[in-house]
C-alpha positions as CSV (number, residue, x, y, z in Angstrom):
1,M,0.0,0.0,0.0
2,K,1.3,3.4,-1.0
3,N,2.4,5.8,1.8
4,I,1.3,9.3,1.4
5,L,3.2,10.4,4.6
6,D,6.3,8.9,6.1
7,V,7.6,10.4,9.4
8,S,10.9,8.9,10.4
9,N,12.7,9.3,13.8
10,L,11.3,12.8,14.2
11,E,12.6,15.0,17.1
12,V,11.5,18.5,17.9
13,E,13.2,20.9,20.4
14,F,11.5,23.8,22.1
15,Q,13.6,26.6,23.8
16,T,12.1,27.6,27.2
17,R,13.3,29.7,30.1
18,R,14.3,26.5,31.8
19,G,16.4,25.3,28.8
20,S,15.8,23.1,25.8
21,V,13.0,20.4,26.0
22,R,12.0,17.7,23.5
23,P,8.3,17.4,23.1
24,L,8.8,14.8,20.3
25,R,11.5,12.1,20.7
26,G,12.1,9.6,17.9
27,V,8.5,9.6,16.4
28,S,8.1,7.3,13.4
29,F,4.9,6.4,11.6
30,Q,3.3,6.2,8.1
31,V,-0.1,7.2,6.7
32,H,-1.3,5.1,3.8
33,E,-3.3,6.4,0.9
34,G,-7.0,6.5,1.7
35,E,-6.4,5.6,5.4
36,T,-7.5,7.2,8.6
37,L,-4.8,7.1,11.3
38,G,-5.9,8.0,14.9
39,I,-3.4,9.6,17.3
40,V,-4.5,9.3,21.0
41,G,-3.0,10.2,24.4
42,E,-3.5,12.7,27.2
43,S,-2.9,16.4,26.9
44,G,0.8,17.1,26.7
45,C,1.8,13.8,25.0
46,G,2.9,15.4,21.7
47,K,-0.1,14.8,19.5
48,S,-0.6,18.4,18.3
49,V,3.1,19.1,18.1
50,T,3.4,16.2,15.7
51,S,0.7,17.6,13.5
52,L,2.3,21.1,13.6
53,A,5.7,19.6,12.7
54,V,4.2,17.8,9.7
55,M,2.4,21.0,8.5
56,G,5.5,23.2,9.1
57,L,3.7,25.3,11.6
58,L,6.0,25.1,14.6
59,P,6.6,28.4,16.4
60,R,9.4,30.3,14.6
61,G,12.5,31.0,16.6
62,K,11.3,28.9,19.6
63,S,11.3,25.5,18.1
64,E,13.0,23.4,15.4
65,I,13.0,19.9,14.0
66,S,16.4,18.7,15.3
67,R,16.4,15.2,13.9
68,G,14.5,13.0,11.5
69,Q,12.5,13.7,8.4
70,V,9.0,14.1,7.0
71,L,8.3,12.7,3.6
72,F,5.1,13.8,1.9
73,E,4.2,11.9,-1.3
74,G,7.9,11.0,-1.5
75,Q,9.2,14.6,-1.1
76,N,11.3,15.5,1.9
77,I,9.4,18.5,3.4
78,T,11.3,18.6,6.7
79,H,13.2,21.8,6.1
80,L,11.4,23.4,3.1
81,K,11.5,27.1,2.7
82,E,8.4,28.9,3.9
83,R,7.3,29.8,0.4
84,D,7.4,26.2,-0.7
85,K,5.5,25.1,2.4
86,R,2.7,27.6,1.6
87,K,2.3,25.9,-1.8
88,L,1.5,22.6,0.0
89,R,-0.6,23.9,2.9
90,G,-4.2,24.3,2.1
91,N,-3.6,22.6,-1.2
92,K,-2.0,19.2,-1.0
93,M,-2.2,19.0,2.8
94,S,-4.5,20.8,5.1
95,M,-5.5,20.9,8.8
96,I,-8.7,21.4,10.9
97,F,-7.7,23.2,14.1
98,Q,-9.1,22.5,17.5
99,E,-11.1,25.7,18.1
100,P,-13.0,27.1,15.1
101,M,-13.9,30.4,16.8
102,T,-10.3,31.3,17.2
103,S,-9.2,29.8,13.9
104,L,-11.6,31.8,11.8
105,N,-10.9,35.5,11.4
106,P,-13.7,37.5,13.1
107,V,-13.4,40.5,10.8
108,F,-13.8,38.7,7.5
109,T,-17.0,37.0,6.1
110,I,-17.2,33.3,5.6
111,G,-17.1,33.8,1.9
112,D,-13.9,35.9,2.1
113,Q,-12.1,33.3,4.2
114,L,-13.2,30.4,2.0
115,S,-12.0,32.2,-1.1
116,Q,-8.4,32.6,0.0
117,P,-7.1,29.0,-0.7
118,L,-8.9,29.0,-4.0
119,K,-7.3,32.3,-5.0
120,K,-3.9,31.1,-4.0
121,H,-3.9,27.6,-5.4
122,T,-6.2,27.7,-8.4
123,R,-6.8,29.9,-11.4
124,L,-10.6,30.2,-10.9
125,G,-12.2,33.6,-11.5
126,N,-14.3,35.3,-8.8
127,K,-17.7,33.9,-10.1
128,E,-16.2,30.4,-10.3
129,I,-14.8,30.7,-6.8
130,M,-18.2,31.6,-5.4
131,V,-19.8,28.7,-7.2
132,K,-17.2,26.4,-5.7
133,I,-17.7,27.8,-2.2
134,I,-21.5,27.3,-2.4
135,E,-20.9,23.8,-3.7
136,M,-18.5,22.9,-0.8
137,L,-20.7,24.5,1.9
138,K,-23.6,22.2,0.6
139,L,-21.2,19.2,0.8
140,V,-20.5,19.8,4.5
141,G,-24.2,20.2,5.2
142,I,-24.5,23.9,5.8
143,P,-28.0,25.2,4.9
144,R,-28.6,28.5,3.1
145,P,-25.0,28.6,1.8
146,D,-25.7,31.7,-0.3
147,Q,-26.6,33.6,2.9
148,I,-23.9,32.0,5.1
149,V,-21.1,33.3,2.8
150,Q,-22.1,36.9,3.7
151,Q,-22.1,36.3,7.5
152,Y,-19.3,36.5,10.0
153,P,-18.0,33.7,12.3
154,H,-19.7,35.1,15.4
155,Q,-23.1,34.8,13.7
156,L,-22.8,31.0,13.4
157,S,-23.2,28.2,16.0
158,G,-20.2,26.1,17.1
159,G,-21.3,23.2,14.9
160,M,-21.7,25.5,11.9
161,R,-18.2,27.1,12.5
162,Q,-16.7,23.7,12.7
163,R,-18.3,22.8,9.3
164,V,-16.9,26.0,7.9
165,M,-13.4,24.9,9.1
166,I,-13.8,21.5,7.5
167,C,-14.9,23.3,4.3
168,L,-11.9,25.6,4.5
169,A,-9.6,22.5,4.9
170,I,-10.9,20.4,2.0
171,I,-11.9,23.1,-0.5
172,C,-8.8,22.4,-2.6
173,K,-9.3,18.6,-2.2
174,P,-6.0,17.9,-0.3
175,D,-4.5,14.5,-0.4
176,L,-3.9,14.6,3.4
177,L,-6.2,16.1,6.0
178,I,-5.1,16.5,9.7
179,A,-8.0,16.9,12.0
180,D,-6.8,18.1,15.5
181,E,-9.7,17.2,17.9
182,P,-12.3,18.5,15.5
183,T,-15.2,17.4,17.7
184,T,-13.9,18.8,21.0
185,A,-16.5,21.1,22.8
186,L,-19.3,20.0,20.5
187,D,-22.4,18.2,21.7
188,V,-22.8,14.5,21.0
189,T,-25.3,15.0,18.1
190,I,-23.0,17.5,16.3
191,Q,-20.0,15.2,17.0
192,A,-21.8,12.4,15.2
193,Q,-22.6,14.6,12.3
194,I,-19.0,15.8,12.0
195,I,-17.7,12.2,12.1
196,N,-20.1,11.1,9.5
197,L,-19.2,14.0,7.3
198,L,-15.5,13.2,7.5
199,K,-16.3,9.5,6.7
200,K,-18.3,10.6,3.7
201,I,-15.6,13.0,2.4
202,K,-13.0,10.2,2.8
203,H,-15.2,7.8,0.9
204,E,-15.8,10.2,-2.0
205,T,-12.3,11.6,-2.4
206,N,-10.0,8.8,-1.1
207,M,-8.4,11.4,1.2
208,S,-5.9,10.3,3.9
209,I,-6.8,11.6,7.4
210,I,-4.8,11.9,10.6
211,F,-7.4,12.2,13.4
212,I,-6.1,13.5,16.7
213,T,-8.5,13.0,19.6
214,H,-8.9,12.1,23.3
215,D,-12.1,10.2,22.6
216,L,-11.4,6.5,22.0
217,G,-15.1,6.0,21.0
218,V,-14.4,8.3,18.0
219,V,-11.3,6.3,17.2
220,A,-13.3,3.1,17.0
221,E,-15.9,4.8,14.8
222,I,-13.6,6.4,12.2
223,C,-10.0,5.1,12.3
224,D,-8.3,2.3,10.5
225,R,-5.1,2.3,12.6
226,V,-4.2,4.0,15.9
227,I,-1.0,5.2,17.5
228,V,-0.8,5.9,21.2
229,M,1.6,8.7,22.3
230,Y,3.0,9.4,25.7
231,T,5.6,12.1,26.6
232,G,6.6,12.6,23.0
233,Q,7.0,9.0,22.0
234,I,4.8,6.4,20.3
235,V,4.3,3.6,22.9
236,E,1.9,1.5,20.8
237,E,0.7,1.2,17.2
238,A,-1.9,-1.3,15.9
239,D,-4.9,-1.6,13.6
240,V,-8.0,-0.5,15.4
241,R,-9.6,-3.9,16.0
242,T,-6.3,-5.3,17.4
243,F,-5.9,-2.2,19.6
244,F,-9.3,-2.5,21.2
245,N,-9.3,-6.3,21.6
246,H,-5.7,-6.9,22.5
247,P,-4.0,-3.7,23.8
248,K,-0.4,-4.3,24.9
249,H,1.1,-1.3,26.6
250,P,0.0,-0.6,30.2
251,Y,-0.8,3.0,29.2
252,S,-3.1,1.8,26.3
253,K,-4.8,-0.5,28.8
254,G,-5.3,2.3,31.2
255,L,-6.8,4.6,28.5
256,L,-9.3,1.8,27.5
257,A,-10.2,1.0,31.1
258,S,-11.0,4.7,31.7
259,M,-13.8,4.6,29.1
260,P,-17.3,4.6,30.7
261,K,-19.1,1.4,30.2
262,E,-22.9,1.0,30.0
263,D,-23.0,-2.2,32.2
264,E,-20.9,-0.6,34.9
265,R,-22.8,2.6,35.7
266,K,-22.7,2.0,39.4
267,Q,-19.0,1.2,39.5
268,P,-16.3,3.9,40.1
269,L,-14.8,5.2,36.9
270,M,-11.3,3.7,36.4
271,T,-8.5,6.3,36.2
272,I,-4.8,6.3,35.5
273,R,-3.0,7.5,38.7
274,G,-0.8,10.5,38.6
275,H,-0.4,12.8,35.6
276,V,1.8,13.3,32.5
277,P,5.2,14.4,33.8
278,S,6.8,17.7,32.8
279,L,9.2,17.5,29.9
280,N,11.8,19.0,32.2
281,E,11.3,16.2,34.8
282,L,10.9,12.9,32.8
283,P,11.5,9.7,34.8
284,S,14.5,7.7,33.8
285,G,13.9,4.7,31.5
286,C,10.2,4.2,30.7
287,T,8.5,7.6,31.2
288,F,5.3,5.8,32.2
289,S,7.0,3.8,34.9
290,N,6.0,6.2,37.8
291,R,2.3,5.7,36.9
292,C,2.4,2.1,35.7
293,P,0.7,-0.7,37.9
294,M,2.9,-3.3,36.2
295,A,6.3,-1.5,36.6
296,F,9.3,-3.6,37.7
297,A,13.0,-3.0,38.2
298,K,13.9,-3.1,34.5
299,C,11.6,-0.2,33.7
300,H,14.2,2.2,34.9
301,V,16.1,1.4,31.6
302,A,14.7,2.7,28.3
303,P,12.4,0.0,26.9
304,P,12.9,-1.5,23.5
305,T,10.5,-1.0,20.6
306,V,8.9,-4.4,20.3
307,H,7.5,-5.5,17.0
308,L,4.8,-8.1,17.4
309,K,2.8,-9.8,14.7
310,E,0.0,-7.2,14.5
311,Q,1.3,-4.2,16.5
312,M,4.2,-2.3,17.9
313,C,4.7,-1.7,21.6
314,R,7.4,0.1,23.6
315,C,7.5,-1.9,26.8
316,W,9.8,-4.4,28.6
317,L,6.9,-6.7,29.3
318,Y,7.0,-8.0,25.7
319,A,10.8,-7.9,25.0
320,D,11.0,-11.7,24.9
321,E,8.4,-11.8,22.2
322,Q,10.2,-9.3,20.0
323,E,10.5,-10.2,16.3
324,G,12.8,-7.3,15.6
325,G,13.1,-3.7,16.8
326,S,15.3,-0.9,18.1
327,D,16.6,0.2,21.5
328,G,13.6,2.6,21.9
329,K,15.6,5.7,22.7
């Protein structure tokens, strides 16, 4: 299967008042053509930084890709010049950001904002651009699109703004769409509509999607494969069915055990003890060891990346089962 995105041993450094920190440490994964890859983990685990690194949107002057590479459709885009990145962003690859109200410009109409990528990446005239915008607004399920294009973001509901953000991201029909928690802060009904919309778009265009979320229920609904991140590393990778039926890493098991279950309404909700450590104070060895109920002496040494039959896991518990891997630095 063709890889549309190939991220290899990616490391990112941020400069802070307390010195340099690495929010991404040796991240490697692929996204296949027409596939939806889910990225899950708690806040602070590196999910959004991964997406920003791929898009070339890391904060200037305060961060850099210090190691590794990002290949998009076979092209190394790791250190592209800004003008070359702009040719890709919004055209070949695009992103839906977390908060639509702050992502949309409050002083421009919806029509003005949706026209920008078309003006930059196509040769359509003004009338053709407006026809295209109306067509795409209909595709994402927005009623009265001819009126909506004249309105401002504050005049729309949260669900409508999120649909506009999706429209903005897909209007040039990109090959790769990164959706960074696109259903956060939306009610359950709107969440379901957004998920169904993304599934429909993927089916019609064969678009590849990276779906970043905290909600494992959404992962089960929309994703083909899933990677679990913790403290800037991938600790498990598997197809969705294997992940939900046979999770390996103790962190993955903790995330799944924390999901509410209908048949256990009167039982206390399971939680993972502690919290994600600061990047300045990472435990030695396995960074999950201070929260892990299965930790033992060997966990104070960096665990290997264990490649099993259907999944990858970064944990000492499965080192004897390893079919091949690295030292997991």
